[in-house]
C-alpha positions, 0 to 999 in steps of 0.5 A: 311434276316439279316444273308443273307445280312452279308453273302453276303457282307462277302462272296463276300470280302472273295471270292475276297481275296481267289481268289487273294491269289490263283492267287498269289500262282499259278502264282508267282512261275512260274513267279519267275522261268522264271525271274530267268532263264532269269537272269541266261541266261543273266549272262551266255551270258555275261560271254561267251562274256567276255571269247570268246576273250581268247578262240578264239586264241586256236582254231586258234592254237596260244593260250598260255598254256593249253585250259582245264586249262583256262576253269577249272580256269574260271569255278572255278571262276564263278561256271559254267561248260564251254565247247569248241566245234569245227566246227565238234562238237568235244569237245576240252575242258570241265571244268568237264570231259576229252574231249577225254571221251565225245561224239561228240556234233554236234547234240546238239540243242544249238551247232547246233544254235551256229555253225550256227552263233546264240546264243542259250539257252536250258534246258535239262537233261545232258547225261554226268552228268545225271542232268537237266542243263541250257545251253547257247551256243554262236558262237566263231568267228575269223575275222567274221568267226565261228570257234567253239562254247562256251557253259556255263551251270549251274545246275538247282537243285540250282534254283529249291531249291530256288523256293521250299523255295520261295513257302514255304515262299510265302504260309506262307505269303499268309496264314497270309495275308488271315487270317488278311484280313478275320478278317478285312473283317468280321468287315468291313462287320458287319459295313456295313451290320448293318446300312443297316439291320437297314434301311431295317427293318425301310423301312419295317415298313414304308411300313407297315404304321409306320411313327414313325420309325427312324434310328440311326444317331450315325454313321459317314460319309455317313451312318450318312447323310443317316440316317438323310435323311431317318429320314427326309423322314419318317417325310415328308411322315408322314406329307404328308400321314396325309394331304392325309388322311384328304383330302381323308376323306374330299372328302369322306364326300363331296361325301357321302353328295351329293344327286347326284349319282357319279361314276368314270369309268376306261378305259374299263368302269368299276366302280372304285369308287362311292358314297353312293347316286349312290349305292342307285340309282342303288340298288347295295351295291358293284358295284365296278369292274363291267361295267357301263351298268351292274349296270345302266340298262338304254340304254340312260345313257349307250349311254352317256358314249359311246359318251363321250368315242368316242368324248373324251369330255362331253356328257349327256343323259336322261334316266330312272332307276327304274321308276325314271328319271335321267340326266346323265352327263359324263366328262373325267378326266384330266389325263388318260382314266377315266370318271366321270359320275353323275346322277341327279334325275330330276323325280320331274322336269319332273313331274312338266314340264309335269304338266305345259304342261298339264295345258297349253294344258288343259287351251288352249283347255278350253279357245279356245271355250269361246274366239271363242264365244266372237269373234262371238258375237262381230261380231254379235253386232258390226253393231248394236252398237252405234258410241260412243261405237265402240272404246270399241268394237274394244279394246275387239275385238283386245284383243280377237284376241290376246288371240286366237293367244296366245292359238293357239301358245301354242297349237302348242308349246305343240304339238311340245314338245310332239312329240319331234324328232318324226316328219313325214318327206317327201321331201320338196321343200322350194323355192315354199313354201317360195314364197307362204308365201311371197305372203300371206304378200303382202297386209300387206307389201304394206300397209307399203310400204315394198318390199318383195323378195326371193333370192334362189340359182339355185340348191337348194336341196330338204330336208327331213322335215315335210311340215307343220312345215316348213311352220310354221317356215317360216310363223313365221319368215316372220310374225315377220319381216313384223310386226316389220318393218315400212320401207325398205324391208324383204328378204328371202334367201335360200342357201346351207352353210357347207353342210346344207340348210340355211334359212335366213329372213332379215329385215330393222327394228329397230333392237334388242339390244345386251342384248336381243339377248340371250333371243329372243327364250324364251317363251313370251319374247318380246323386246318392250312390249308396241309395241308388244301388239299394234301389237298383238304379242304373244311372242311365234313365235320365240320359235316355230321356235326354237322347229321346228329347233331342231326337225329337228336336226337343229340350229337357230340364230339371228344377229341384230344391233339397227337401221340396222335391224335383220337377223334370220338364220336356218340351217337344215342338208341335207340327 
């Protein structure tokens, strides 16, 4: 890894240097050659322009002296070969050869261009001198008319000799620069790779959990600041991991000390985390990674997880695991799709509830017989009792009837709780049932001057319910209203609200204070105890109403204001 990092940096720089050197070596000579050719061509063209006014008179027949002497003299001064050609291509004068010994130049490409009125440059091998030459040919014009061509030429061997020297010197310079650059790159690569290697090694140790490692900050510039930042980061990481470890140990300690079984479920309901109590409850030491329903062999508890997943909210169910009763509450975590399931062992609570219910049932059954006997004997001796003793018999009779009513209500509650949601449903029309129950209370209401009324909508639907329980529900609500209302009216309303059948019993009684409203459906809870005893109330009627409503998957509520009356509402789902 260390060698690879250095080699990557060094080889990258070296490749760039070598590629640059090769490019310079390959492309510089051709560029130099082309530049020299352009310079030479420009030089020849300039000389031809200067020479043209001196040669044109000779072509017109008025030039003084010898034409060949002129071109030889000019050739010696400039170091170029000069040739004069007429319109037919015939050589009139040449600085190197006798014109009569030279062939016709009409078909030379540069001569063709010049006789056409254009300047032309070409590089080719001379058929006369047998060497490669550069030719620059310009048209000779007299009064705007082309009368011939003037060609200047130089040997290419001088240019090639210069280029050979240039290539040799260029190779020397490039080679020296490559050597210097590679040495510089070597030390530069080491200066870059060394701190990077140090940081890589330190990072590997940090990744392995060693937060004591530091990076040398002796270097300057960015590496010094980087080392300082890295060391500060490792210090901060060490502090954070120590805090996380302490928090984790604290959480593990809390989870381990919990009596309730707790587990965290992934998005596919697999157990990700659980405490020791959960392992003991399910009898599995390593439930992690398995589905909740595999480990917790309870359909009811698995249903709680399914409900929470579907509703994305809290859910709870009660079920049995290995002959023990557990209450399972499931809630989603704030982040992600995970759930937290908690198992509460309520075996003792349910056993105590059952014992209480059994006790109530047994006591109620046992009390029913002697209470009935007492009531019967009271009715027997009442006609024979002296007048001064009759008030005492009345007190005994009233309390006996109250005891019989309490026993009866307790037996009804016990039966409702024991049956739970298993009720015998059939089609029930509540309109005639409510009318019949109101008729039962006409005498009592008449004694108080109360007005009884039934308000039922025209298209009241038939509900699926237990007729006996529905009758008990209405009976308790109307009895309660008539019992505690001294003047005004009692009204029963039947309607459809929010796709549910609404049963409302409204009275104009004294009302119930706000602090009592949350408790009115509890067993034996009475708002005014002295008045309840006087009227023979048991404190169980509203509790029976609540149990009947819940057994039919309905709800019950109450609204009341002191001095304005009370309204009890029951909502039952429609099929």
